[in-house]
mmCIF file of the protein (N, C-alpha, C, O) and its ligand, coordinates in Angstrom:
data_MODEL
# 
_entry.id   MODEL 
# 
loop_
_entity.id 
_entity.type 
_entity.pdbx_number_of_molecules 
1 polymer     1 
2 non-polymer 1 
# 
_entity_poly.entity_id                      1 
_entity_poly.type                           'polypeptide(L)' 
_entity_poly.nstd_linkage                   no 
_entity_poly.nstd_monomer                   no 
_entity_poly.pdbx_seq_one_letter_code       MLKSLLCALRGHRINRNRVRHNGLEFSTRCRCCKAQLVRMPEGWREADEAAPAHA 
_entity_poly.pdbx_seq_one_letter_code_can   MLKSLLCALRGHRINRNRVRHNGLEFSTRCRCCKAQLVRMPEGWREADEAAPAHA 
_entity_poly.pdbx_strand_id                 A 
# 
loop_
_entity_poly_seq.entity_id 
_entity_poly_seq.num 
_entity_poly_seq.mon_id 
_entity_poly_seq.hetero 
1 1  MET n 
1 2  LEU n 
1 3  LYS n 
1 4  SER n 
1 5  LEU n 
1 6  LEU n 
1 7  CYS n 
1 8  ALA n 
1 9  LEU n 
1 10 ARG n 
1 11 GLY n 
1 12 HIS n 
1 13 ARG n 
1 14 ILE n 
1 15 ASN n 
1 16 ARG n 
1 17 ASN n 
1 18 ARG n 
1 19 VAL n 
1 20 ARG n 
1 21 HIS n 
1 22 ASN n 
1 23 GLY n 
1 24 LEU n 
1 25 GLU n 
1 26 PHE n 
1 27 SER n 
1 28 THR n 
1 29 ARG n 
1 30 CYS n 
1 31 ARG n 
1 32 CYS n 
1 33 CYS n 
1 34 LYS n 
1 35 ALA n 
1 36 GLN n 
1 37 LEU n 
1 38 VAL n 
1 39 ARG n 
1 40 MET n 
1 41 PRO n 
1 42 GLU n 
1 43 GLY n 
1 44 TRP n 
1 45 ARG n 
1 46 GLU n 
1 47 ALA n 
1 48 ASP n 
1 49 GLU n 
1 50 ALA n 
1 51 ALA n 
1 52 PRO n 
1 53 ALA n 
1 54 HIS n 
1 55 ALA n 
# 
loop_
_struct_asym.id 
_struct_asym.entity_id 
A 1 
B 2 
# 
loop_
_chem_comp.id 
_chem_comp.type 
_chem_comp.mon_nstd_flag 
ALA 'L-peptide linking' y 
ARG 'L-peptide linking' y 
ASN 'L-peptide linking' y 
ASP 'L-peptide linking' y 
CYS 'L-peptide linking' y 
GLN 'L-peptide linking' y 
GLU 'L-peptide linking' y 
GLY 'peptide linking'   y 
HIS 'L-peptide linking' y 
ILE 'L-peptide linking' y 
LEU 'L-peptide linking' y 
LYS 'L-peptide linking' y 
MET 'L-peptide linking' y 
PHE 'L-peptide linking' y 
PRO 'L-peptide linking' y 
SER 'L-peptide linking' y 
THR 'L-peptide linking' y 
TRP 'L-peptide linking' y 
VAL 'L-peptide linking' y 
ZN  non-polymer         . 
# 
_pdbx_entity_nonpoly.entity_id   2 
_pdbx_entity_nonpoly.name        ? 
_pdbx_entity_nonpoly.comp_id     ZN 
# 
_pdbx_nonpoly_scheme.asym_id         B 
_pdbx_nonpoly_scheme.entity_id       2 
_pdbx_nonpoly_scheme.mon_id          ZN 
_pdbx_nonpoly_scheme.ndb_seq_num     1 
_pdbx_nonpoly_scheme.pdb_seq_num     101 
_pdbx_nonpoly_scheme.auth_seq_num    101 
_pdbx_nonpoly_scheme.pdb_mon_id      ZN 
_pdbx_nonpoly_scheme.auth_mon_id     ZN 
_pdbx_nonpoly_scheme.pdb_strand_id   A 
_pdbx_nonpoly_scheme.pdb_ins_code    . 
# 
loop_
_atom_site.group_PDB 
_atom_site.id 
_atom_site.type_symbol 
_atom_site.label_atom_id 
_atom_site.label_alt_id 
_atom_site.label_comp_id 
_atom_site.label_asym_id 
_atom_site.label_entity_id 
_atom_site.label_seq_id 
_atom_site.pdbx_PDB_ins_code 
_atom_site.Cartn_x 
_atom_site.Cartn_y 
_atom_site.Cartn_z 
_atom_site.occupancy 
_atom_site.B_iso_or_equiv 
_atom_site.pdbx_formal_charge 
_atom_site.auth_seq_id 
_atom_site.auth_comp_id 
_atom_site.auth_asym_id 
_atom_site.auth_atom_id 
_atom_site.pdbx_PDB_model_num 
ATOM   1   N  N  . MET A 1 1  ? 15.213 101.312 168.500 1.00 0.00 ? 1   MET A N  1 
ATOM   2   C  CA . MET A 1 1  ? 15.689 101.412 167.118 1.00 0.00 ? 1   MET A CA 1 
ATOM   3   C  C  . MET A 1 1  ? 15.035 100.308 166.269 1.00 0.00 ? 1   MET A C  1 
ATOM   4   O  O  . MET A 1 1  ? 14.911 99.162  166.703 1.00 0.00 ? 1   MET A O  1 
ATOM   5   N  N  . LEU A 1 2  ? 14.640 100.667 165.103 1.00 0.00 ? 2   LEU A N  1 
ATOM   6   C  CA . LEU A 1 2  ? 14.013 99.703  164.219 1.00 0.00 ? 2   LEU A CA 1 
ATOM   7   C  C  . LEU A 1 2  ? 15.062 98.746  163.662 1.00 0.00 ? 2   LEU A C  1 
ATOM   8   O  O  . LEU A 1 2  ? 16.083 99.173  163.121 1.00 0.00 ? 2   LEU A O  1 
ATOM   9   N  N  . LYS A 1 3  ? 14.805 97.479  163.798 1.00 0.00 ? 3   LYS A N  1 
ATOM   10  C  CA . LYS A 1 3  ? 15.768 96.495  163.313 1.00 0.00 ? 3   LYS A CA 1 
ATOM   11  C  C  . LYS A 1 3  ? 15.510 96.150  161.848 1.00 0.00 ? 3   LYS A C  1 
ATOM   12  O  O  . LYS A 1 3  ? 14.377 96.165  161.366 1.00 0.00 ? 3   LYS A O  1 
ATOM   13  N  N  . SER A 1 4  ? 16.574 95.850  161.185 1.00 0.00 ? 4   SER A N  1 
ATOM   14  C  CA . SER A 1 4  ? 16.467 95.422  159.803 1.00 0.00 ? 4   SER A CA 1 
ATOM   15  C  C  . SER A 1 4  ? 15.969 93.993  159.759 1.00 0.00 ? 4   SER A C  1 
ATOM   16  O  O  . SER A 1 4  ? 16.370 93.165  160.576 1.00 0.00 ? 4   SER A O  1 
ATOM   17  N  N  . LEU A 1 5  ? 15.104 93.704  158.816 1.00 0.00 ? 5   LEU A N  1 
ATOM   18  C  CA . LEU A 1 5  ? 14.611 92.342  158.668 1.00 0.00 ? 5   LEU A CA 1 
ATOM   19  C  C  . LEU A 1 5  ? 15.754 91.409  158.281 1.00 0.00 ? 5   LEU A C  1 
ATOM   20  O  O  . LEU A 1 5  ? 15.811 90.260  158.720 1.00 0.00 ? 5   LEU A O  1 
ATOM   21  N  N  . LEU A 1 6  ? 16.644 91.911  157.471 1.00 0.00 ? 6   LEU A N  1 
ATOM   22  C  CA . LEU A 1 6  ? 17.805 91.102  157.080 1.00 0.00 ? 6   LEU A CA 1 
ATOM   23  C  C  . LEU A 1 6  ? 18.628 90.723  158.293 1.00 0.00 ? 6   LEU A C  1 
ATOM   24  O  O  . LEU A 1 6  ? 19.097 89.590  158.397 1.00 0.00 ? 6   LEU A O  1 
ATOM   25  N  N  . CYS A 1 7  ? 18.805 91.645  159.198 1.00 0.00 ? 7   CYS A N  1 
ATOM   26  C  CA . CYS A 1 7  ? 19.582 91.363  160.409 1.00 0.00 ? 7   CYS A CA 1 
ATOM   27  C  C  . CYS A 1 7  ? 18.881 90.319  161.246 1.00 0.00 ? 7   CYS A C  1 
ATOM   28  O  O  . CYS A 1 7  ? 19.525 89.445  161.827 1.00 0.00 ? 7   CYS A O  1 
ATOM   29  N  N  . ALA A 1 8  ? 17.574 90.403  161.312 1.00 0.00 ? 8   ALA A N  1 
ATOM   30  C  CA . ALA A 1 8  ? 16.817 89.439  162.093 1.00 0.00 ? 8   ALA A CA 1 
ATOM   31  C  C  . ALA A 1 8  ? 16.950 88.042  161.507 1.00 0.00 ? 8   ALA A C  1 
ATOM   32  O  O  . ALA A 1 8  ? 16.957 87.046  162.231 1.00 0.00 ? 8   ALA A O  1 
ATOM   33  N  N  . LEU A 1 9  ? 17.054 87.986  160.190 1.00 0.00 ? 9   LEU A N  1 
ATOM   34  C  CA . LEU A 1 9  ? 17.106 86.686  159.519 1.00 0.00 ? 9   LEU A CA 1 
ATOM   35  C  C  . LEU A 1 9  ? 18.526 86.131  159.466 1.00 0.00 ? 9   LEU A C  1 
ATOM   36  O  O  . LEU A 1 9  ? 18.736 84.934  159.665 1.00 0.00 ? 9   LEU A O  1 
ATOM   37  N  N  . ARG A 1 10 ? 19.496 86.999  159.199 1.00 0.00 ? 10  ARG A N  1 
ATOM   38  C  CA . ARG A 1 10 ? 20.852 86.508  158.932 1.00 0.00 ? 10  ARG A CA 1 
ATOM   39  C  C  . ARG A 1 10 ? 21.863 86.963  159.963 1.00 0.00 ? 10  ARG A C  1 
ATOM   40  O  O  . ARG A 1 10 ? 23.013 86.524  159.941 1.00 0.00 ? 10  ARG A O  1 
ATOM   41  N  N  . GLY A 1 11 ? 21.455 87.825  160.855 1.00 0.00 ? 11  GLY A N  1 
ATOM   42  C  CA . GLY A 1 11 ? 22.395 88.375  161.821 1.00 0.00 ? 11  GLY A CA 1 
ATOM   43  C  C  . GLY A 1 11 ? 22.968 89.687  161.327 1.00 0.00 ? 11  GLY A C  1 
ATOM   44  O  O  . GLY A 1 11 ? 22.877 90.008  160.142 1.00 0.00 ? 11  GLY A O  1 
ATOM   45  N  N  . HIS A 1 12 ? 23.555 90.440  162.229 1.00 0.00 ? 12  HIS A N  1 
ATOM   46  C  CA . HIS A 1 12 ? 24.074 91.757  161.890 1.00 0.00 ? 12  HIS A CA 1 
ATOM   47  C  C  . HIS A 1 12 ? 25.326 91.663  161.040 1.00 0.00 ? 12  HIS A C  1 
ATOM   48  O  O  . HIS A 1 12 ? 26.041 90.661  161.063 1.00 0.00 ? 12  HIS A O  1 
ATOM   49  N  N  . ARG A 1 13 ? 25.577 92.723  160.293 1.00 0.00 ? 13  ARG A N  1 
ATOM   50  C  CA . ARG A 1 13 ? 26.761 92.791  159.451 1.00 0.00 ? 13  ARG A CA 1 
ATOM   51  C  C  . ARG A 1 13 ? 27.822 93.591  160.201 1.00 0.00 ? 13  ARG A C  1 
ATOM   52  O  O  . ARG A 1 13 ? 27.739 94.814  160.316 1.00 0.00 ? 13  ARG A O  1 
ATOM   53  N  N  . ILE A 1 14 ? 28.806 92.882  160.700 1.00 0.00 ? 14  ILE A N  1 
ATOM   54  C  CA . ILE A 1 14 ? 29.842 93.547  161.490 1.00 0.00 ? 14  ILE A CA 1 
ATOM   55  C  C  . ILE A 1 14 ? 30.695 94.448  160.620 1.00 0.00 ? 14  ILE A C  1 
ATOM   56  O  O  . ILE A 1 14 ? 31.193 94.044  159.569 1.00 0.00 ? 14  ILE A O  1 
ATOM   57  N  N  . ASN A 1 15 ? 30.850 95.667  161.080 1.00 0.00 ? 15  ASN A N  1 
ATOM   58  C  CA . ASN A 1 15 ? 31.744 96.588  160.392 1.00 0.00 ? 15  ASN A CA 1 
ATOM   59  C  C  . ASN A 1 15 ? 33.129 96.460  161.024 1.00 0.00 ? 15  ASN A C  1 
ATOM   60  O  O  . ASN A 1 15 ? 33.441 97.143  162.000 1.00 0.00 ? 15  ASN A O  1 
ATOM   61  N  N  . ARG A 1 16 ? 33.948 95.586  160.463 1.00 0.00 ? 16  ARG A N  1 
ATOM   62  C  CA . ARG A 1 16 ? 35.244 95.277  161.075 1.00 0.00 ? 16  ARG A CA 1 
ATOM   63  C  C  . ARG A 1 16 ? 36.248 96.407  160.941 1.00 0.00 ? 16  ARG A C  1 
ATOM   64  O  O  . ARG A 1 16 ? 37.300 96.393  161.582 1.00 0.00 ? 16  ARG A O  1 
ATOM   65  N  N  . ASN A 1 17 ? 35.931 97.360  160.130 1.00 0.00 ? 17  ASN A N  1 
ATOM   66  C  CA . ASN A 1 17 ? 36.837 98.503  159.974 1.00 0.00 ? 17  ASN A CA 1 
ATOM   67  C  C  . ASN A 1 17 ? 36.644 99.526  161.084 1.00 0.00 ? 17  ASN A C  1 
ATOM   68  O  O  . ASN A 1 17 ? 37.440 100.452 161.235 1.00 0.00 ? 17  ASN A O  1 
ATOM   69  N  N  . ARG A 1 18 ? 35.598 99.353  161.845 1.00 0.00 ? 18  ARG A N  1 
ATOM   70  C  CA . ARG A 1 18 ? 35.289 100.363 162.859 1.00 0.00 ? 18  ARG A CA 1 
ATOM   71  C  C  . ARG A 1 18 ? 35.115 99.744  164.239 1.00 0.00 ? 18  ARG A C  1 
ATOM   72  O  O  . ARG A 1 18 ? 34.369 100.256 165.074 1.00 0.00 ? 18  ARG A O  1 
ATOM   73  N  N  . VAL A 1 19 ? 35.806 98.649  164.464 1.00 0.00 ? 19  VAL A N  1 
ATOM   74  C  CA . VAL A 1 19 ? 35.743 98.017  165.777 1.00 0.00 ? 19  VAL A CA 1 
ATOM   75  C  C  . VAL A 1 19 ? 36.569 98.832  166.770 1.00 0.00 ? 19  VAL A C  1 
ATOM   76  O  O  . VAL A 1 19 ? 37.704 99.213  166.483 1.00 0.00 ? 19  VAL A O  1 
ATOM   77  N  N  . ARG A 1 20 ? 36.001 99.089  167.911 1.00 0.00 ? 20  ARG A N  1 
ATOM   78  C  CA . ARG A 1 20 ? 36.699 99.883  168.939 1.00 0.00 ? 20  ARG A CA 1 
ATOM   79  C  C  . ARG A 1 20 ? 36.762 99.093  170.242 1.00 0.00 ? 20  ARG A C  1 
ATOM   80  O  O  . ARG A 1 20 ? 35.913 98.247  170.526 1.00 0.00 ? 20  ARG A O  1 
ATOM   81  N  N  . HIS A 1 21 ? 37.794 99.397  171.020 1.00 0.00 ? 21  HIS A N  1 
ATOM   82  C  CA . HIS A 1 21 ? 37.901 98.789  172.338 1.00 0.00 ? 21  HIS A CA 1 
ATOM   83  C  C  . HIS A 1 21 ? 37.747 99.886  173.365 1.00 0.00 ? 21  HIS A C  1 
ATOM   84  O  O  . HIS A 1 21 ? 38.488 100.868 173.353 1.00 0.00 ? 21  HIS A O  1 
ATOM   85  N  N  . ASN A 1 22 ? 36.793 99.720  174.246 1.00 0.00 ? 22  ASN A N  1 
ATOM   86  C  CA . ASN A 1 22 ? 36.504 100.782 175.216 1.00 0.00 ? 22  ASN A CA 1 
ATOM   87  C  C  . ASN A 1 22 ? 37.178 100.529 176.560 1.00 0.00 ? 22  ASN A C  1 
ATOM   88  O  O  . ASN A 1 22 ? 36.841 101.167 177.558 1.00 0.00 ? 22  ASN A O  1 
ATOM   89  N  N  . GLY A 1 23 ? 38.126 99.601  176.587 1.00 0.00 ? 23  GLY A N  1 
ATOM   90  C  CA . GLY A 1 23 ? 38.814 99.279  177.824 1.00 0.00 ? 23  GLY A CA 1 
ATOM   91  C  C  . GLY A 1 23 ? 38.228 98.065  178.509 1.00 0.00 ? 23  GLY A C  1 
ATOM   92  O  O  . GLY A 1 23 ? 38.838 97.489  179.410 1.00 0.00 ? 23  GLY A O  1 
ATOM   93  N  N  . LEU A 1 24 ? 37.039 97.680  178.074 1.00 0.00 ? 24  LEU A N  1 
ATOM   94  C  CA . LEU A 1 24 ? 36.358 96.547  178.690 1.00 0.00 ? 24  LEU A CA 1 
ATOM   95  C  C  . LEU A 1 24 ? 36.008 95.499  177.642 1.00 0.00 ? 24  LEU A C  1 
ATOM   96  O  O  . LEU A 1 24 ? 36.131 94.294  177.864 1.00 0.00 ? 24  LEU A O  1 
ATOM   97  N  N  . GLU A 1 25 ? 35.573 95.992  176.509 1.00 0.00 ? 25  GLU A N  1 
ATOM   98  C  CA . GLU A 1 25 ? 35.133 95.071  175.467 1.00 0.00 ? 25  GLU A CA 1 
ATOM   99  C  C  . GLU A 1 25 ? 35.233 95.738  174.106 1.00 0.00 ? 25  GLU A C  1 
ATOM   100 O  O  . GLU A 1 25 ? 35.381 96.957  174.015 1.00 0.00 ? 25  GLU A O  1 
ATOM   101 N  N  . PHE A 1 26 ? 35.153 94.943  173.055 1.00 0.00 ? 26  PHE A N  1 
ATOM   102 C  CA . PHE A 1 26 ? 35.150 95.475  171.708 1.00 0.00 ? 26  PHE A CA 1 
ATOM   103 C  C  . PHE A 1 26 ? 33.722 95.810  171.325 1.00 0.00 ? 26  PHE A C  1 
ATOM   104 O  O  . PHE A 1 26 ? 32.777 95.106  171.681 1.00 0.00 ? 26  PHE A O  1 
ATOM   105 N  N  . SER A 1 27 ? 33.589 96.887  170.601 1.00 0.00 ? 27  SER A N  1 
ATOM   106 C  CA . SER A 1 27 ? 32.260 97.261  170.160 1.00 0.00 ? 27  SER A CA 1 
ATOM   107 C  C  . SER A 1 27 ? 32.330 97.839  168.749 1.00 0.00 ? 27  SER A C  1 
ATOM   108 O  O  . SER A 1 27 ? 33.370 98.338  168.319 1.00 0.00 ? 27  SER A O  1 
ATOM   109 N  N  . THR A 1 28 ? 31.231 97.766  168.052 1.00 0.00 ? 28  THR A N  1 
ATOM   110 C  CA . THR A 1 28 ? 31.126 98.323  166.726 1.00 0.00 ? 28  THR A CA 1 
ATOM   111 C  C  . THR A 1 28 ? 29.649 98.505  166.415 1.00 0.00 ? 28  THR A C  1 
ATOM   112 O  O  . THR A 1 28 ? 28.787 98.311  167.272 1.00 0.00 ? 28  THR A O  1 
ATOM   113 N  N  . ARG A 1 29 ? 29.379 98.876  165.187 1.00 0.00 ? 29  ARG A N  1 
ATOM   114 C  CA . ARG A 1 29 ? 27.976 99.008  164.779 1.00 0.00 ? 29  ARG A CA 1 
ATOM   115 C  C  . ARG A 1 29 ? 27.704 98.142  163.559 1.00 0.00 ? 29  ARG A C  1 
ATOM   116 O  O  . ARG A 1 29 ? 28.589 97.879  162.744 1.00 0.00 ? 29  ARG A O  1 
ATOM   117 N  N  . CYS A 1 30 ? 26.476 97.716  163.459 1.00 0.00 ? 30  CYS A N  1 
ATOM   118 C  CA . CYS A 1 30 ? 26.067 96.935  162.308 1.00 0.00 ? 30  CYS A CA 1 
ATOM   119 C  C  . CYS A 1 30 ? 26.064 97.837  161.079 1.00 0.00 ? 30  CYS A C  1 
ATOM   120 O  O  . CYS A 1 30 ? 25.551 98.955  161.116 1.00 0.00 ? 30  CYS A O  1 
ATOM   121 N  N  . ARG A 1 31 ? 26.643 97.336  159.993 1.00 0.00 ? 31  ARG A N  1 
ATOM   122 C  CA . ARG A 1 31 ? 26.680 98.131  158.768 1.00 0.00 ? 31  ARG A CA 1 
ATOM   123 C  C  . ARG A 1 31 ? 25.307 98.261  158.147 1.00 0.00 ? 31  ARG A C  1 
ATOM   124 O  O  . ARG A 1 31 ? 25.058 99.149  157.331 1.00 0.00 ? 31  ARG A O  1 
ATOM   125 N  N  . CYS A 1 32 ? 24.421 97.367  158.541 1.00 0.00 ? 32  CYS A N  1 
ATOM   126 C  CA . CYS A 1 32 ? 23.102 97.317  157.910 1.00 0.00 ? 32  CYS A CA 1 
ATOM   127 C  C  . CYS A 1 32 ? 22.092 98.186  158.652 1.00 0.00 ? 32  CYS A C  1 
ATOM   128 O  O  . CYS A 1 32 ? 21.428 99.030  158.050 1.00 0.00 ? 32  CYS A O  1 
ATOM   129 N  N  . CYS A 1 33 ? 21.980 97.974  159.967 1.00 0.00 ? 33  CYS A N  1 
ATOM   130 C  CA . CYS A 1 33 ? 20.937 98.666  160.713 1.00 0.00 ? 33  CYS A CA 1 
ATOM   131 C  C  . CYS A 1 33 ? 21.519 99.622  161.770 1.00 0.00 ? 33  CYS A C  1 
ATOM   132 O  O  . CYS A 1 33 ? 20.767 100.281 162.489 1.00 0.00 ? 33  CYS A O  1 
ATOM   133 N  N  . LYS A 1 34 ? 22.846 99.697  161.862 1.00 0.00 ? 34  LYS A N  1 
ATOM   134 C  CA . LYS A 1 34 ? 23.528 100.624 162.783 1.00 0.00 ? 34  LYS A CA 1 
ATOM   135 C  C  . LYS A 1 34 ? 23.346 100.266 164.250 1.00 0.00 ? 34  LYS A C  1 
ATOM   136 O  O  . LYS A 1 34 ? 23.599 101.093 165.126 1.00 0.00 ? 34  LYS A O  1 
ATOM   137 N  N  . ALA A 1 35 ? 22.913 99.050  164.526 1.00 0.00 ? 35  ALA A N  1 
ATOM   138 C  CA . ALA A 1 35 ? 22.762 98.631  165.915 1.00 0.00 ? 35  ALA A CA 1 
ATOM   139 C  C  . ALA A 1 35 ? 24.126 98.568  166.594 1.00 0.00 ? 35  ALA A C  1 
ATOM   140 O  O  . ALA A 1 35 ? 25.121 98.182  165.982 1.00 0.00 ? 35  ALA A O  1 
ATOM   141 N  N  . GLN A 1 36 ? 24.156 98.949  167.858 1.00 0.00 ? 36  GLN A N  1 
ATOM   142 C  CA . GLN A 1 36 ? 25.384 98.852  168.635 1.00 0.00 ? 36  GLN A CA 1 
ATOM   143 C  C  . GLN A 1 36 ? 25.629 97.383  168.962 1.00 0.00 ? 36  GLN A C  1 
ATOM   144 O  O  . GLN A 1 36 ? 24.741 96.697  169.468 1.00 0.00 ? 36  GLN A O  1 
ATOM   145 N  N  . LEU A 1 37 ? 26.829 96.908  168.672 1.00 0.00 ? 37  LEU A N  1 
ATOM   146 C  CA . LEU A 1 37 ? 27.168 95.508  168.906 1.00 0.00 ? 37  LEU A CA 1 
ATOM   147 C  C  . LEU A 1 37 ? 28.385 95.403  169.799 1.00 0.00 ? 37  LEU A C  1 
ATOM   148 O  O  . LEU A 1 37 ? 29.291 96.234  169.743 1.00 0.00 ? 37  LEU A O  1 
ATOM   149 N  N  . VAL A 1 38 ? 28.392 94.381  170.614 1.00 0.00 ? 38  VAL A N  1 
ATOM   150 C  CA . VAL A 1 38 ? 29.541 94.155  171.496 1.00 0.00 ? 38  VAL A CA 1 
ATOM   151 C  C  . VAL A 1 38 ? 30.066 92.744  171.280 1.00 0.00 ? 38  VAL A C  1 
ATOM   152 O  O  . VAL A 1 38 ? 29.313 91.832  170.940 1.00 0.00 ? 38  VAL A O  1 
ATOM   153 N  N  . ARG A 1 39 ? 31.370 92.578  171.480 1.00 0.00 ? 39  ARG A N  1 
ATOM   154 C  CA . ARG A 1 39 ? 32.009 91.279  171.260 1.00 0.00 ? 39  ARG A CA 1 
ATOM   155 C  C  . ARG A 1 39 ? 31.929 90.440  172.525 1.00 0.00 ? 39  ARG A C  1 
ATOM   156 O  O  . ARG A 1 39 ? 32.444 90.823  173.575 1.00 0.00 ? 39  ARG A O  1 
ATOM   157 N  N  . MET A 1 40 ? 31.278 89.297  172.408 1.00 0.00 ? 40  MET A N  1 
ATOM   158 C  CA . MET A 1 40 ? 31.184 88.356  173.502 1.00 0.00 ? 40  MET A CA 1 
ATOM   159 C  C  . MET A 1 40 ? 32.054 87.155  173.178 1.00 0.00 ? 40  MET A C  1 
ATOM   160 O  O  . MET A 1 40 ? 32.414 86.947  172.019 1.00 0.00 ? 40  MET A O  1 
ATOM   161 N  N  . PRO A 1 41 ? 32.400 86.354  174.196 1.00 0.00 ? 41  PRO A N  1 
ATOM   162 C  CA . PRO A 1 41 ? 33.237 85.170  173.936 1.00 0.00 ? 41  PRO A CA 1 
ATOM   163 C  C  . PRO A 1 41 ? 32.650 84.279  172.857 1.00 0.00 ? 41  PRO A C  1 
ATOM   164 O  O  . PRO A 1 41 ? 33.392 83.652  172.102 1.00 0.00 ? 41  PRO A O  1 
ATOM   165 N  N  . GLU A 1 42 ? 31.345 84.214  172.775 1.00 0.00 ? 42  GLU A N  1 
ATOM   166 C  CA . GLU A 1 42 ? 30.699 83.352  171.787 1.00 0.00 ? 42  GLU A CA 1 
ATOM   167 C  C  . GLU A 1 42 ? 30.453 84.070  170.465 1.00 0.00 ? 42  GLU A C  1 
ATOM   168 O  O  . GLU A 1 42 ? 30.014 83.463  169.489 1.00 0.00 ? 42  GLU A O  1 
ATOM   169 N  N  . GLY A 1 43 ? 30.736 85.352  170.445 1.00 0.00 ? 43  GLY A N  1 
ATOM   170 C  CA . GLY A 1 43 ? 30.534 86.087  169.197 1.00 0.00 ? 43  GLY A CA 1 
ATOM   171 C  C  . GLY A 1 43 ? 29.926 87.452  169.438 1.00 0.00 ? 43  GLY A C  1 
ATOM   172 O  O  . GLY A 1 43 ? 29.727 87.866  170.581 1.00 0.00 ? 43  GLY A O  1 
ATOM   173 N  N  . TRP A 1 44 ? 29.636 88.141  168.364 1.00 0.00 ? 44  TRP A N  1 
ATOM   174 C  CA . TRP A 1 44 ? 29.040 89.469  168.481 1.00 0.00 ? 44  TRP A CA 1 
ATOM   175 C  C  . TRP A 1 44 ? 27.586 89.361  168.858 1.00 0.00 ? 44  TRP A C  1 
ATOM   176 O  O  . TRP A 1 44 ? 26.859 88.479  168.402 1.00 0.00 ? 44  TRP A O  1 
ATOM   177 N  N  . ARG A 1 45 ? 27.179 90.300  169.716 1.00 0.00 ? 45  ARG A N  1 
ATOM   178 C  CA . ARG A 1 45 ? 25.756 90.360  169.986 1.00 0.00 ? 45  ARG A CA 1 
ATOM   179 C  C  . ARG A 1 45 ? 25.342 91.808  170.162 1.00 0.00 ? 45  ARG A C  1 
ATOM   180 O  O  . ARG A 1 45 ? 26.168 92.690  170.400 1.00 0.00 ? 45  ARG A O  1 
ATOM   181 N  N  . GLU A 1 46 ? 24.067 92.025  170.043 1.00 0.00 ? 46  GLU A N  1 
ATOM   182 C  CA . GLU A 1 46 ? 23.533 93.370  170.142 1.00 0.00 ? 46  GLU A CA 1 
ATOM   183 C  C  . GLU A 1 46 ? 23.691 93.890  171.566 1.00 0.00 ? 46  GLU A C  1 
ATOM   184 O  O  . GLU A 1 46 ? 23.386 93.181  172.525 1.00 0.00 ? 46  GLU A O  1 
ATOM   185 N  N  . ALA A 1 47 ? 24.155 95.100  171.705 1.00 0.00 ? 47  ALA A N  1 
ATOM   186 C  CA . ALA A 1 47 ? 24.292 95.678  173.031 1.00 0.00 ? 47  ALA A CA 1 
ATOM   187 C  C  . ALA A 1 47 ? 22.904 95.948  173.612 1.00 0.00 ? 47  ALA A C  1 
ATOM   188 O  O  . ALA A 1 47 ? 21.987 96.379  172.913 1.00 0.00 ? 47  ALA A O  1 
ATOM   189 N  N  . ASP A 1 48 ? 22.784 95.684  174.893 1.00 0.00 ? 48  ASP A N  1 
ATOM   190 C  CA . ASP A 1 48 ? 21.509 95.933  175.560 1.00 0.00 ? 48  ASP A CA 1 
ATOM   191 C  C  . ASP A 1 48 ? 21.521 97.358  176.084 1.00 0.00 ? 48  ASP A C  1 
ATOM   192 O  O  . ASP A 1 48 ? 22.040 97.621  177.169 1.00 0.00 ? 48  ASP A O  1 
ATOM   193 N  N  . GLU A 1 49 ? 20.961 98.259  175.331 1.00 0.00 ? 49  GLU A N  1 
ATOM   194 C  CA . GLU A 1 49 ? 21.039 99.675  175.663 1.00 0.00 ? 49  GLU A CA 1 
ATOM   195 C  C  . GLU A 1 49 ? 20.263 100.014 176.924 1.00 0.00 ? 49  GLU A C  1 
ATOM   196 O  O  . GLU A 1 49 ? 20.545 101.010 177.591 1.00 0.00 ? 49  GLU A O  1 
ATOM   197 N  N  . ALA A 1 50 ? 19.293 99.185  177.240 1.00 0.00 ? 50  ALA A N  1 
ATOM   198 C  CA . ALA A 1 50 ? 18.461 99.465  178.406 1.00 0.00 ? 50  ALA A CA 1 
ATOM   199 C  C  . ALA A 1 50 ? 19.119 99.024  179.711 1.00 0.00 ? 50  ALA A C  1 
ATOM   200 O  O  . ALA A 1 50 ? 18.776 99.510  180.789 1.00 0.00 ? 50  ALA A O  1 
ATOM   201 N  N  . ALA A 1 51 ? 20.068 98.097  179.595 1.00 0.00 ? 51  ALA A N  1 
ATOM   202 C  CA . ALA A 1 51 ? 20.685 97.560  180.798 1.00 0.00 ? 51  ALA A CA 1 
ATOM   203 C  C  . ALA A 1 51 ? 21.734 98.526  181.327 1.00 0.00 ? 51  ALA A C  1 
ATOM   204 O  O  . ALA A 1 51 ? 22.440 99.173  180.554 1.00 0.00 ? 51  ALA A O  1 
ATOM   205 N  N  . PRO A 1 52 ? 21.830 98.619  182.649 1.00 0.00 ? 52  PRO A N  1 
ATOM   206 C  CA . PRO A 1 52 ? 22.860 99.473  183.240 1.00 0.00 ? 52  PRO A CA 1 
ATOM   207 C  C  . PRO A 1 52 ? 24.236 98.878  183.035 1.00 0.00 ? 52  PRO A C  1 
ATOM   208 O  O  . PRO A 1 52 ? 24.377 97.665  182.879 1.00 0.00 ? 52  PRO A O  1 
ATOM   209 N  N  . ALA A 1 53 ? 25.237 99.715  183.036 1.00 0.00 ? 53  ALA A N  1 
ATOM   210 C  CA . ALA A 1 53 ? 26.606 99.220  182.877 1.00 0.00 ? 53  ALA A CA 1 
ATOM   211 C  C  . ALA A 1 53 ? 27.003 98.368  184.074 1.00 0.00 ? 53  ALA A C  1 
ATOM   212 O  O  . ALA A 1 53 ? 26.481 98.528  185.178 1.00 0.00 ? 53  ALA A O  1 
ATOM   213 N  N  . HIS A 1 54 ? 27.923 97.478  183.831 1.00 0.00 ? 54  HIS A N  1 
ATOM   214 C  CA . HIS A 1 54 ? 28.407 96.641  184.927 1.00 0.00 ? 54  HIS A CA 1 
ATOM   215 C  C  . HIS A 1 54 ? 29.096 97.492  185.991 1.00 0.00 ? 54  HIS A C  1 
ATOM   216 O  O  . HIS A 1 54 ? 29.894 98.376  185.679 1.00 0.00 ? 54  HIS A O  1 
ATOM   217 N  N  . ALA A 1 55 ? 28.777 97.211  187.235 1.00 0.00 ? 55  ALA A N  1 
ATOM   218 C  CA . ALA A 1 55 ? 29.373 97.977  188.322 1.00 0.00 ? 55  ALA A CA 1 
ATOM   219 C  C  . ALA A 1 55 ? 30.814 97.536  188.533 1.00 0.00 ? 55  ALA A C  1 
ATOM   220 O  O  . ALA A 1 55 ? 31.499 98.063  189.410 1.00 0.00 ? 55  ALA A O  1 
HETATM 221 ZN ZN . ZN  B 2 .  ? 21.990 94.908  161.911 1.00 0.00 2 101 ZN  A ZN 1 
# 
């Protein structure tokens, strides 16, 4: 997925109205570039779509 330059510079824009919990973690999408984001203890980060799910 093509990333927004703004996101690269300032970070993704969390859509807090659409945060979901999938039973394991919170996830949402960036309002700017639609990237899938997951909530980590240190903050939101982009989901690694290429990585396999945790066993
Ligand atoms: Zn973004």
